[in-house]
C-alpha positions in Angstrom: 43.5 -12.3 -91.2 42.3 -11.4 -87.6 39.3 -13.1 -87.0 37.1 -10.3 -86.7 37.5 -10.1 -90.7 37.3 -13.5 -91.0 33.7 -13.6 -89.1 32.9 -10.8 -91.8 32.9 -12.2 -94.8 31.7 -15.9 -93.2 28.5 -14.1 -92.6 28.2 -12.0 -96.3 29.2 -15.8 -97.6 26.5 -17.6 -95.3 23.9 -14.7 -96.2 24.9 -14.9 -100.2 25.6 -18.4 -100.5 29.0 -16.6 -102.5 32.1 -15.6 -101.1 32.1 -11.4 -100.8 35.5 -10.2 -103.1 37.9 -7.9 -101.3 36.5 -4.9 -103.7 32.2 -6.1 -102.7 33.2 -5.2 -99.2 35.0 -1.8 -99.5 32.0 -0.7 -102.0 29.4 -2.3 -99.7 31.1 -0.4 -96.5 32.1 2.6 -98.2 36.3 2.3 -97.3 39.4 2.2 -98.3 42.2 -0.5 -99.2 44.5 0.7 -97.0 41.3 0.5 -94.2 40.4 -2.9 -95.1 44.0 -4.3 -95.6 44.3 -2.7 -91.7 41.4 -4.6 -90.4 42.7 -8.0 -92.3 46.0 -7.0 -89.9 44.9 -6.3 -86.9 40.5 -6.2 -86.4 37.9 -4.2 -87.5 36.9 -0.8 -85.7 33.7 -0.6 -83.9 32.9 2.0 -86.5 33.6 -0.8 -89.1 32.1 -3.6 -87.2 28.6 -0.7 -86.9 29.1 -0.4 -91.0 29.5 -3.7 -91.5 26.1 -4.4 -88.7 23.8 -2.0 -91.1 24.8 -2.9 -94.8 25.2 -7.0 -94.3 23.3 -7.4 -91.0 25.4 -8.9 -88.8 26.0 -7.8 -84.9 29.0 -5.2 -84.6 28.9 -6.8 -80.8 29.4 -10.6 -82.3 32.2 -9.6 -85.5 34.3 -7.9 -82.4 34.2 -10.3 -79.8 32.7 -13.6 -81.6 30.6 -13.8 -78.6 26.5 -13.4 -79.0 24.2 -14.3 -81.9 25.8 -13.5 -85.1 23.0 -11.5 -86.4 22.0 -7.9 -85.5 18.3 -8.1 -84.1 15.5 -9.0 -86.5 18.2 -7.7 -89.6 17.5 -10.2 -92.3 14.4 -11.7 -91.2 10.4 -10.5 -92.8 9.4 -8.7 -89.3 11.4 -5.1 -90.1 9.9 -5.7 -93.9 6.4 -6.1 -92.0 6.4 -3.5 -89.8 8.2 -0.9 -92.9 5.6 2.0 -92.9 6.9 3.2 -96.0 4.6 1.7 -99.3 6.3 3.4 -101.9 9.9 3.2 -100.6 11.3 -0.8 -101.2 12.8 -2.1 -97.6 15.6 -4.0 -99.8 16.8 -1.2 -101.5 17.1 1.0 -98.8 19.1 -2.0 -96.8 21.4 -2.3 -100.2 22.5 1.7 -99.4 26.7 1.8 -98.7 27.1 3.6 -95.8 27.2 7.0 -97.0 24.0 7.0 -99.5 22.6 5.8 -96.3 23.2 9.0 -94.6 22.7 11.5 -97.1 18.7 9.9 -97.5 19.0 10.0 -93.5 19.4 13.6 -94.1 16.8 14.4 -96.3 14.5 12.3 -94.8 15.3 15.0 -91.8 15.0 18.3 -93.9 11.8 17.5 -95.8 10.3 16.0 -92.1 11.9 19.4 -91.0 9.8 21.1 -94.0 6.7 19.3 -93.0 6.7 20.2 -89.2 7.4 16.8 -88.3 9.6 15.6 -85.6 11.1 12.4 -87.0 14.6 12.6 -85.0 15.6 10.5 -82.1 15.3 12.0 -78.9 19.3 11.8 -77.7 20.3 12.9 -81.4 21.5 16.4 -80.8 23.0 16.9 -84.1 
């Protein structure tokens, strides 16, 4: 098994106390079995590592290189929740969304903000 996948499994196991099944990882990361098989042989893609960072909170850089901190900045700590600006939206539920569902939520927020005349897009977001 490729070291990138070994690091991901180790991270998820340490965070949850249980080793993740392949099916759980496929579902959480929103990838096919063929993609996971490829990653197990050749290593995760940059896109896959970024998805894992978004889903699990592990550093994409650490997954790909084995260098630096295992955890992405502030993910998994109390800091993001304390600074979470939404009282009626559960931070943990948002973090648990699949990448596809998270993208749908982000699109809905951008549309709603536009209807309210609010500009909440990142300054370098040119889509």
